[in-house]
C-alpha positions in Angstrom: -13.4 -13.6 2.8 -12.5 -15.9 -0.2 -8.8 -15.2 -0.1 -7.1 -18.1 2.0 -4.2 -15.8 2.8 -6.6 -13.6 4.7 -8.1 -16.3 6.7 -6.3 -15.3 9.8 -8.2 -11.9 9.8 -11.7 -13.2 9.1 -12.8 -13.4 12.9 -12.1 -9.7 13.4 -13.2 -8.6 9.7 -16.4 -10.7 10.1 -17.2 -8.8 13.7 -16.4 -5.4 12.0 -19.1 -6.2 9.3 -16.3 -5.8 6.5 -17.3 -8.1 3.5 -14.6 -6.5 0.8 -11.4 -5.0 1.2 -9.1 -3.4 -1.5 -5.7 -2.5 -0.8 -3.7 0.2 -2.7 0.1 0.7 -2.5 1.2 4.2 -1.5 4.3 4.6 -3.9 6.7 7.4 -4.2 7.4 8.9 -7.7 10.6 6.8 -7.7 8.6 3.5 -6.8 9.4 3.4 -3.3 6.8 1.7 -1.2 5.7 4.1 1.7 2.7 2.2 2.9 -0.7 0.3 2.1 -3.9 2.2 1.9 -6.9 -0.3 2.5 -10.4 0.5 1.5 -13.2 -1.6 3.3 -16.7 -2.3 2.1 -19.8 -3.7 3.9 -20.9 -5.7 1.2 -18.8 -7.7 -1.5 -17.6 -5.1 -3.8 -15.6 -5.1 -7.2 -14.2 -1.6 -7.8 -15.0 0.2 -11.0 -12.4 1.5 -13.3 -13.3 5.3 -12.0 -13.0 4.1 -8.5 -9.6 2.4 -8.7 -8.3 5.6 -10.5 -9.4 7.6 -8.0 -7.9 5.6 -5.2 -4.7 5.5 -7.0 -4.8 9.4 -7.4 -5.3 9.5 -3.4 -2.6 7.1 -2.6 -0.3 9.4 -4.9 -1.4 12.5 -2.8 -0.6 10.6 0.2 2.7 9.6 -1.0 3.5 13.3 -1.6 2.4 14.3 1.9 4.3 11.5 3.6 7.3 12.5 1.7 6.8 16.1 2.5 6.5 15.5 6.3 9.5 13.2 6.5 11.5 15.5 4.6 11.0 18.2 7.2 12.7 16.0 9.5 15.9 15.2 8.0 19.0 16.9 6.4 19.3 16.6 2.5 21.9 14.1 3.0 19.8 12.0 5.3 16.7 12.3 3.1 18.8 11.2 0.0 20.1 8.1 2.1 16.4 7.3 3.3 15.1 7.3 -0.2 17.7 5.2 -1.6 17.2 2.8 1.5 13.3 2.8 0.7 13.8 2.1 -3.0 16.1 -0.7 -2.1 13.7 -2.2 0.5 10.8 -2.0 -2.1 12.8 -3.9 -4.6 13.5 -6.5 -2.1 9.8 -6.8 -1.2 8.7 -6.9 -4.8 11.5 -9.6 -5.6 10.3 -11.7 -2.6 6.6 -11.4 -3.7 7.5 -12.5 -7.0 9.5 -15.5 -5.9 6.6 -16.5 -3.4 3.7 -16.1 -6.0 5.6 -17.7 -9.0 6.0 -21.0 -6.9 
């Protein structure tokens, strides 16, 4: 609730009884961003190192599952092209975030 970037979401989050959120990127082994996994808490909460490590493990498992499901839909060439596209998009998002937060 203290994060100003989060302010547009405050009314919805407050009604849902959420007082803390932690977001974990779901990254492929090559570094492509596949999604974000958010963990919500009813009270303000700072994750322990063990909790953070376990969430990162779950995100890794989710990445493997997403890649497996997506791989079944496409030919080998389509999978390679899509993987390259996702990696490129991920680097673009990272570069944009670095520019936004460095200024």
